[in-house]
Structures are given as C-alpha cells and as structure tokens.
C-alpha positions in Angstrom: -116.3 -28.8 35.5 -119.0 -26.4 36.6 -122.2 -27.0 34.6 -124.8 -24.4 35.5 -127.9 -25.9 33.9 -129.3 -26.6 30.5 -129.2 -23.6 28.2 -131.3 -24.9 25.3 -132.6 -28.0 23.6 -132.7 -28.1 19.8 -135.6 -29.6 17.8 -135.8 -30.1 14.0 -139.3 -29.8 12.6 -140.6 -31.5 9.4 -143.3 -28.7 9.0 -141.8 -25.5 10.4 -145.0 -23.5 10.4 -147.0 -26.2 12.2 -144.3 -26.7 14.8 -143.8 -23.0 15.3 -147.6 -22.6 16.0 -147.4 -25.6 18.4 -144.5 -24.3 20.5 -145.5 -20.6 20.4 -149.3 -20.5 20.4 -150.2 -23.8 22.1 -147.3 -24.2 24.5 -146.8 -20.4 25.0 -143.1 -20.2 24.6 -141.7 -16.7 24.0 -140.1 -15.9 20.7 -136.6 -14.4 21.3 -135.5 -14.4 17.6 -136.4 -15.9 14.3 -134.0 -16.0 11.4 -134.0 -17.6 7.9 -130.5 -18.9 6.9 -130.3 -18.8 3.1 -127.1 -20.9 2.9 -128.9 -23.8 4.7 -132.4 -23.1 3.4 -133.3 -23.3 7.1 -135.3 -21.4 9.7 -134.0 -21.0 13.3 -136.4 -20.0 15.9 -135.1 -19.2 19.4 -137.8 -19.7 22.1 -137.7 -19.0 25.9 -139.4 -20.6 28.8 -140.3 -18.5 31.9 -137.3 -19.9 33.8 -134.9 -18.6 31.1 -134.2 -22.0 29.5 -134.5 -22.1 25.7 -135.7 -24.2 22.9 -134.3 -23.9 19.4 -136.7 -24.9 16.6 -135.0 -25.6 13.2 -136.3 -26.4 9.7 -134.1 -28.2 7.2 -135.0 -29.5 3.7 -136.2 -33.1 3.9 -135.0 -34.1 7.3 -135.1 -37.8 7.9 -137.6 -39.2 10.4 -136.2 -40.1 13.8 -138.1 -42.9 15.5 -139.7 -42.1 18.8 -141.2 -45.6 19.4 -140.1 -48.1 20.2 -137.8 -46.2 22.6 -134.2 -46.2 21.4 -130.8 -44.8 22.4 -130.4 -41.0 22.5 -132.8 -38.3 23.6 -135.8 -40.1 25.2 -138.1 -37.1 25.8 -138.2 -33.4 26.7 -139.9 -32.6 30.1 -141.5 -29.3 31.0 -142.0 -28.4 34.7 -145.6 -27.2 35.4 -147.2 -26.0 38.7 -150.8 -27.2 37.9 -150.8 -30.3 35.7 -154.6 -30.6 35.3 -154.9 -27.0 34.0 -152.1 -27.6 31.4 -153.6 -30.9 30.3 -157.1 -29.3 29.9 -155.5 -26.5 27.8 -153.7 -29.0 25.5 -156.9 -31.1 25.1 -158.9 -27.9 24.1 -156.2 -27.4 21.4 -156.7 -31.0 20.2 -153.5 -32.3 21.7 -153.9 -35.8 23.1 -152.3 -36.5 26.5 -151.7 -39.9 28.1 -153.4 -40.6 31.4 -151.8 -38.8 34.3 -149.4 -41.1 36.3 -147.6 -40.7 39.6 -143.8 -41.0 39.8 -143.2 -43.9 42.1 -140.0 -42.3 43.5 -141.0 -38.7 44.0 -144.8 -38.8 44.2 -145.1 -36.1 41.6 -147.7 -36.3 38.9 -146.8 -36.4 35.1 -148.1 -37.1 31.7 -146.8 -37.4 28.1 -148.0 -35.9 24.8 -146.3 -35.4 21.5 -145.3 -32.4 19.3 -146.3 -32.3 15.6 -143.3 -34.6 14.7 -144.2 -37.1 17.4 -141.3 -36.0 19.7 -142.3 -37.2 23.2 -142.9 -34.3 25.6 -143.6 -34.7 29.3 -145.4 -32.4 31.7 -144.0 -32.9 35.2 -145.9 -31.3 38.1 -143.7 -29.4 40.6 -146.1 -27.3 42.7 -144.8 -24.2 44.4 -143.7 -25.0 47.9 
C-alpha cells in the first residue's frame, strides 16, 4: 500500500449555482472542468487548489439533506490549509460568510476556525505559516 495523498473530495450541492459561486468566487478555487451529465441530470465541476488537490462539486435532482450537527459518523469536516488565517477570515467576513472565533489547537499550537458552505457543510481553515 502506497497512498500518496488525497486526490479529491466530492461535495453534492443543493443549489449548484450558489455553491459554484461560493467555491470559485469566494474561496478562489480554480475551475479545471465543468460538465453537464444529461443521463444523471447532474453538473460536475472539477476544482483545483494551489497544491494540486481537487474538489469535485456535483448537483443531483433533490438530494437528501445530510445532517452536519449534531456531529455524526462519516465525514466530519473539510479543512483547508492557509498561511495567514486572519486575512482569510477577513475576506470571508467581507463576503458575508460567518466564521467561528479563532481557536488554538491544543496539540500543535496552530490557529484554526470553522465556517460553513451554502449547504452547511463544516469547513475549517487551519493556519500553517511558511517556515
């Protein structure tokens, strides 16, 4: 077994246009490809982060809600690495995205915060300054 890293994370959106705007315009992910799949009545948007990792954004007709709170089994949250947490939080707040108060990881000393995407998927910003 020789896992090299995470290639992508897939997210299903209730409102594709709203989530596309959130991930592309607000979070700044690069669009790799965008395709409509007739047979599934579904959009698939491939997005890239600066480190090469990817996020796939899907739409499906009437997807059921997945609870984010209270926390349950399965995917807990998606965390993004940032160099300057305060700058990113300020940008999100200017865009009307609420962020939780910044906390400090008791084990690493790194700063982090949480916010949510348009479908209430918990997202984390984890500060890893350049060394």
